[in-house]
Structures are given as C-alpha cells and as structure tokens.
N, C-alpha and C positions, 0 to 999 in steps of 0.2 A: 635340809644341806646337808645334812650333817652326816646323814645314809651317801651321800653324794660323793662324800670324801673318802669316807670306810670303803666303798665299792672303788673307787678309784685306786688307792692304797692297796689294796686285797691284790685287784689286777694288776700295779703295778709289782708287788711283790710275787707274785704267780708266776709276769712275764721274766722276772728276772731271776730266778730259782730253773726257770724251763730253759733258760741256754748255755745252761753248764755242758761241754765238752764233753766232759766224761759219762759214763753208764756205771749206777753206783746200786748196789744191793746189798743186803741184809737179812741174816737168818737167826734165832734162837730159840735156845731148850724152855719151850712150856713152864719147863718143873722149874728153872732155873729164879735162886731170887736174886736180883742183881746189887739190892739196898745193901747185903750183907757183906759184897765186894770193897774193901777198902784198899788193896796194895796189890802191886805190881810189880812182874820180872819180866824183862825181858827177854826172849831167846830168840837167836838169830841163824842157829843153823842151816835152816833152808833160807836165807835167803842170800840171793848168787848175785850181789850187786857188787860194782868198782867201790872201793872206797868212798868214792862224794857223793854216789849217790845213797849209797848205805846208812851213812852221816846225815842227810837231809830227810830221808825217810824216819830214820829213829829218833833224831830232835825233834819230829813236828809231830809223831806222833806221843813222843814223850810229855809233849807240849798240850796235846789234845785230851790224854789220859789225865795228869793235873789240872785242865780246867774242868772235866769233870768229877774231880774230888777222893782219887787215886791217887795212892803216893807209892815211888817207888820203894821196894822192901826186898831183903833176903830171904825170910821167909813168908811170902807172898801167899795173899789168897788166891790170883790172877797169875796165870803165864800166858804171857802174849808172845804170840809165836808170828813170825813175818816170812811171807815168802810173794817171791816177782817171779815173774817172767814175763815172756812176750814172744808174736808169733808177725810173723811175714800176713802183708794184709795188700791186696792188688784191689785199688779203685779204678772201678770205668764206669767212664759216664761218656754218654751220647748229646747230640742234638738233634734237634727234629730236623727232619730235612726244610731245604730252601732252595730257590731258584725259580726259575718264569714255569706259570703252567702249559702245559701243549697243547695241542687238539682235543676238542671233547669236553673244557672245563674243568671242575678243578678235579673231574677224577677219569679225565683221558691219560693220556700217557704223554711223555716232554722229557723236557729237563730238569734235575734236581740234584741237590747234593748232601749228603748228611757227614758230621765228625762225630770222631770217636776218641776218646782219650784216655788214658791207663797209667794206672802213676802207683807204685810200689813203695812201700814203708812197712816200717818194724810199729808195731803197736803194742804198746808192755799194761799189764795190769797189775797188781798191789791185792794181795791177802790177807788181813789181819782175823788170827783166829785167838779165841780169847777161850781159855781154858779153864776148868774149877781144878786149883791147886793139889786141892784134897780127895777130889775124885776122880781128878785125870780124864774127864769127860769134856767135850766141848760144849763149852753156854751158850755163846756168840760168835758168827764169822761175819766180817766185811767184805767183799770184792768193787773194785773199781777196776774202768779197763779206759782206755783210751788215751793212756800215757801216750806221746811223740818221742819212741825212744832216740829217733836220729837226731834231734836236734839237742846240743846241751844248753844253750839257754831257753828251751820250751821244757827239759827235763829239769833248773833249776826253778821255775816260775809254776810248774806242772803239779812237783811234788807236794810239798805243801799242800795246795787248793786239794789233790785228790783225798790226802790224806783226812783230813779235815769234813770233807764230803760223806767218806767212809764212817769218820767217829760223830759225825751229825748222828746217826743212828742207834749211837749208843748214848744210852741203855735202852733200849726197846719199849714203844710204847705200847704196852697190852691193848688187848682190842677188847 
C-alpha cells in the first residue's frame, strides 16, 4: 500500500510540473564551484523593459537568489546580468475535414469542410546570466520563454512564475 501511495504522489508531481506554459533551460560551466558564491550584484544594462516589468523581474530574482543563500553585496562573487526580449509568433490551427461522405464510401468524393485559425501574439524570453566577478566568465545561464507579452495581467502573473522556474535549476545538479 505504501508503494502505491508513493507511486501516485510521484505521478501527481510529474503531472503538475509538466503543465508549465514555459520552456525553461539552463547551462553551466563544469569547472565552476557554486559553493563558493555567497554574494551577488544585479546588472541591468541589457534589461530593456518598462519600469513596472523591470521591478517585477528584479524583485523576484532577488527573492530567488536570497532563497538560495546568496546575499546582495557591493563587492560580489557573482554578477547577475538579466536580459529580456520578445518575438512575434503566428499560431496556425486546423480542424479535420468534416461533412458528408459522397459516393464511393469514405474514400470517394463528396462534400467536406475544414477550418483554419491563425493568431498572432508576442512571446517574451528572459535570460539570466551569472558571471564570476573575479574571472569575468559566465558560469551559469538560465533561459525561460513563453511569457505572454501582450497581456499586462498575464505578465503580472507570469514574470514571477518564470523567474522561479529558471532559478529552480540553480545551483546545477552535477551528474
């Protein structure tokens, strides 16, 4: 019975984590020792967002870094560089043909219809670079895409979610 409960909990956890609307990935330098990093400083030179979204990103990122045991500092171990961009996406969906079959059975000729819908929207991407302050080399990068840029309410909800998902991969689990 105990195995059954654990199996159900594992399946439910996998089901919940696979429902994310975002595509998140990360990469890291194999030679970096992430246990040595204790302090960080945010660098936002490349963060081209409006002030509202910039505050959302930076507040959530600081919260996530502090939850990982890092603290802000003027002489940091890590420089955190944040970038954002967006692209136009066209989504095309079609339905299967429907209608009456004609002469000759299902493979003959006759009357049928199919429908196609297109929608255009902007999809945002957030990139978080962690740079070793001493060597000035990139040691970790997290990328998340799928933010609905066109809807302010969606951005308000999605920015903290995607930052949390990106930072869930830090520090990396060595294989």
